[in-house]
C-alpha positions in Angstrom: 102.9 102.7 112.8 105.4 105.4 113.8 103.9 107.4 116.7 105.7 110.5 115.4 103.7 110.5 112.2 101.5 113.6 111.9 97.9 113.0 112.8 95.7 112.8 109.8 92.4 114.4 109.1 92.0 112.8 105.7 93.0 109.2 105.2 92.4 106.5 102.6 91.2 102.9 102.9 90.6 100.9 99.7 88.7 103.2 97.3 87.1 105.4 100.0 88.3 108.7 101.4 87.7 109.1 105.1 87.6 112.3 107.3 88.7 112.2 110.9 87.3 115.5 112.2 87.2 114.8 115.9 88.4 112.4 118.6 85.4 113.2 120.9 82.8 110.5 121.3 79.7 110.0 123.5 80.5 106.3 123.7 83.5 104.5 125.2 83.1 101.1 123.5 85.4 98.6 125.2 86.3 97.1 121.8 87.0 100.4 120.0 90.2 100.4 118.0 91.2 103.7 119.4 91.7 102.1 122.8 94.5 99.9 121.5 95.9 101.6 118.3 97.0 105.0 117.1 95.2 104.6 113.8 94.3 102.4 110.9 95.9 101.5 107.6 99.2 103.1 108.6 97.5 106.5 109.3 97.8 108.2 112.7 94.3 109.3 113.8 95.1 110.5 117.3 94.4 114.2 116.9 96.4 116.6 119.1 93.5 119.1 118.9 90.3 119.5 117.0 91.0 120.6 113.4 89.5 123.8 112.0 87.2 123.8 109.0 90.1 125.4 107.0 92.4 122.5 108.0 89.8 119.9 107.1 89.3 121.5 103.7 93.0 121.8 103.1 93.7 118.0 103.6 90.5 117.2 101.8 91.3 119.3 98.8 94.7 117.6 98.5 93.2 114.1 98.8 90.4 114.7 96.4 92.9 115.8 93.8 94.7 112.4 94.0 92.1 110.3 92.3 88.4 109.6 91.9 87.1 108.2 95.1 84.1 105.9 95.4 82.8 107.8 98.4 83.8 110.3 101.1 83.1 109.1 104.7 83.0 111.0 107.9 84.6 108.4 110.1 87.6 108.5 112.4 88.5 108.2 116.1 85.4 110.1 117.3 81.8 110.8 116.7 81.3 113.1 113.7 78.1 114.6 115.0 80.0 115.9 118.0 81.1 118.6 115.6 77.9 118.9 113.6 78.6 122.4 112.3 82.0 121.4 111.0 80.5 118.3 109.4 77.8 120.4 107.7 80.1 123.1 106.5 82.6 120.7 105.0 79.9 118.7 103.3 78.4 121.9 101.8 81.9 122.9 100.5 82.4 119.5 98.9 79.0 119.8 97.1 79.8 123.4 96.0 83.3 122.5 94.8 82.9 119.0 93.4 79.1 118.6 92.8 77.0 115.6 93.5 79.1 113.0 91.8 80.8 111.6 94.9 78.6 110.0 97.6 79.0 111.2 101.1 78.4 109.0 104.1 78.5 109.6 107.9 79.5 106.7 110.2 77.8 107.5 113.5 76.8 106.1 116.9 73.4 107.8 116.4 73.7 110.2 119.3 73.4 113.3 117.2 70.2 114.6 118.8 71.7 114.2 122.3 74.9 116.0 121.3 73.0 118.8 119.5 70.0 119.7 121.5 67.3 121.5 119.6 68.8 120.7 116.2 67.1 118.9 113.3 70.2 116.8 112.8 69.0 114.3 110.2 67.3 117.0 108.1 70.4 119.2 108.3 72.6 116.3 107.1 70.3 115.7 104.2 70.1 119.3 103.3 73.9 119.7 103.4 74.3 116.9 100.9 74.9 113.8 102.9 73.6 110.7 101.1 73.7 108.0 103.8 74.4 107.2 107.4 75.8 104.0 108.9 74.7 103.7 112.5 76.7 101.5 115.0 74.4 99.2 116.9 76.3 96.6 118.9 73.4 95.9 121.3 69.8 94.8 121.2 68.5 96.6 124.3 69.5 99.3 126.8 71.4 96.8 129.0 73.4 95.1 126.2 74.1 98.4 124.5 75.3 100.0 127.7 77.5 97.0 128.4 79.2 97.1 125.0 79.2 100.8 124.1 79.3 102.4 127.5 77.6 105.7 126.6 78.3 108.7 128.7 74.6 109.3 129.3 71.6 107.1 130.0 69.2 106.0 127.3 71.9 105.6 124.6 70.1 102.7 122.9 66.8 104.7 122.6 68.7 107.7 121.3 70.3 105.6 118.6 66.9 104.2 117.5 65.4 107.7 117.5 68.2 108.8 115.1 67.7 105.9 112.8 64.0 106.7 112.5 64.5 110.4 111.9 67.3 109.7 109.4 64.9 107.5 107.4 62.2 110.1 107.5 64.6 112.7 106.3 65.3 110.7 103.1 68.8 109.4 104.0 69.8 105.9 103.1 70.3 104.2 106.5 72.0 101.0 107.6 73.0 99.8 111.0 76.2 97.9 111.7 77.5 95.5 114.4 80.8 93.9 115.2 80.9 90.1 115.0 82.0 89.0 118.4 80.6 86.9 121.2 79.5 89.9 123.3 77.2 91.1 120.5 74.3 88.7 119.9 74.0 89.1 116.1 70.7 87.3 115.9 69.1 89.7 118.4 70.8 92.7 116.8 69.4 91.7 113.4 65.9 91.7 114.9 66.5 95.3 116.0 67.5 96.3 112.5 64.5 94.5 111.1 62.2 96.3 113.5 63.7 99.6 112.4 63.3 98.7 108.7 67.0 99.1 107.8 69.6 96.6 106.6 72.3 95.3 109.0 76.0 95.2 108.0 78.2 92.9 110.0 81.8 93.9 110.6 84.6 91.5 111.6 86.2 92.3 114.9 89.9 93.0 114.7 91.6 91.9 117.9 94.1 94.6 119.1 95.5 93.2 122.4 99.1 93.3 121.4 
């Protein structure tokens, strides 16, 4: 990847359109791709600054005009809920401009309520037009979660579980995900997903130490 390439807000992988609206994150996962790469799929995701709503819409409008996407996903080199107002405004704009035909998903670490004190995050996501959320797990208790995800506050595992429960109650489709690697005990993580009543999706780890 050419480091001089302009950072992208909208980027494409397979048949999905992704939105990279922030590089801020409440976790500092040791295995996170952004620690070793500038982006994915040939796209530079290292933002020089946080994009405005107008800039997000401009890239999104251009990308949506290229083809019919299977879904739009808020997922980049940061936590989308760190910019909740932008996420909601862009989602509402998509629904107003393009209707309900395209599913919209948020890939999140589940810290939305910590990052947005006093907000009804899950209800606001559902009301704006979000269909589903995929919540990164990568731990089975506070200790293992802290070891792998290194949250910037205490109680990150509990906060994630709280988000999952509230997202389910808000009527969103919810799944949890985990990376397949020795440090993540998949069997124990699966038990957490089962206890929360949501499916678990396993993602293969991509080694980036080169």
